[in-house]
Structures are given as structure tokens and as C-alpha cells.
C-alpha positions, 0 to 999 in steps of 0.5 A: 482171901484172894488178893489183887496183884499190884504190878504182878508182884507180891511183897513181904517184909525182909525178915520173912519165911514164905511157905508156898503151899497147896495140894500135891499137883497144884502147880507150886514147883511150876510157879517157883520154877517160872519165877526163879528159874529152878533146875529140876535136877538141882539138889541144893536150894538156890539164892536168887536176888538175895532170896533163898528158894527151897523146893522139896525136889531139891531134897528129894534129888539130894537123897535119890538112890542113897537109901535104896533098901529103906522103906518109902516111908523112911525115905519120905521122912528123910527128905522132909527132915532135910527140907525142914532143916534147910528152911530153918538154916536159911531163915536163921542165917537172916535170909528171906526164904520162899519154900515149897511145902505140900503139907498143910498139917497144923503141926508142920505149920507150927514148926515153920512158925517156930523156925521163923520166930526163933530167927526173928522172922515171920511166917507167911503163907502163899496158898495156891488154891486149885480144885482137887480134880485140877491137882490130880490132873497136875499130878498125872501130868508130872508123872508122880501121883500121890496115893488116894488115901494120902491125897484125901488127907491132904485135901481135908487139911487143905480145905480146913486151912483155906477155911480158917484163912478165909475166916481171917484166922491164918494162925500160926502164920502172920498172914496168908494170901490165897491165889488161884492158877489164874493169879499165879500165871500173872505173878511176875515177882515176889519181893522182900524188903 
């Protein structure tokens, strides 16, 4: 469900893992960059005001040029494993974490829920919902377009997840907030505690 913002702020408990998810090209990295001043060239997560901010581009940058002869599928798997490990490590250390994740596969979401639960935290989804055409335009604008088959898989999973959340079933997350780009543009902070 879409929610009105109070003072342009979203609030979560201190022991939270917030996964910012949406279709590729929806604007997730743009939102994190605006709120937390992320550097597109960074290769490590950043800590801002006690919150660990993790974007997939950080792991992608960490591995850039290091696996030149590996197939693209292997490179993607290594980047995702690094991203997942960084999220788990940060949550286990007791930090509130907000992390970008474009995938909304049930298996991945249950993995995030398990990481959070093992650390005594809770998983929350912050879902940036845009039309597929808007997401495709976002991909073209950033110069990195997901192939049609992959995008269609993301779209189907996204629609199923949004449907479950709107029906009041955010499982495996403790809760979920659906926002559109208009709400995202008014968002000024994400607070923990």
C-alpha cells in the first residue's frame, strides 16, 4: 500500500534491514544517492548517521575488471554474493541497514529475512513502484539496459510481490511500504530508532 509521508520521513525500528526494491531502472540508486550522497565510483558500503547504506553498484565496482575472462553470469553471481554478504555482515554487527536490491525473487527475500532474524533484526521492504515503461526509460537513461527476458522475469516477480503486499501479505518481510516516484521525490530522510 502507498503511504503518506509524515514530514517527508520514513521511520523504521533501530534493528531493521530495509531492502529498497523495484524494477531495474525504477530509480532506487537515484533515491539512495539523493538521500545519502552516495558516490557512483564507491566500491564499499557507506555509513551515514549510524546507518549502513549498501547499493549493488558498490559491489559491482569492487569487482570491475577483476574477472575479465569469466562469463557474465559468473560475474553477476560474484557481485550478488558480495552484496548479500555485505548486507549480512552489517546487520550482524547491529547496524540499521538500508540496501538496494533489484531482485524480488521469493528465495532472495527469504534469504534477507533469515539474515535479519539471525541478527535479531526485522526485514522491511521499501518498494519503489513504477510502470515497466518508466523503468525501461530509466535503464536507457543510465546507459545500462537489462535484456528483455531478464526484465520480463523481474516484472512478473515484481507484480506478484506488489499484489501480495497490497493484499496485506508482505511475508517474509515484517512490513512493506510501496511508494511511487512522486512520493520518492518528496522523501527527505529514512530514520531508524
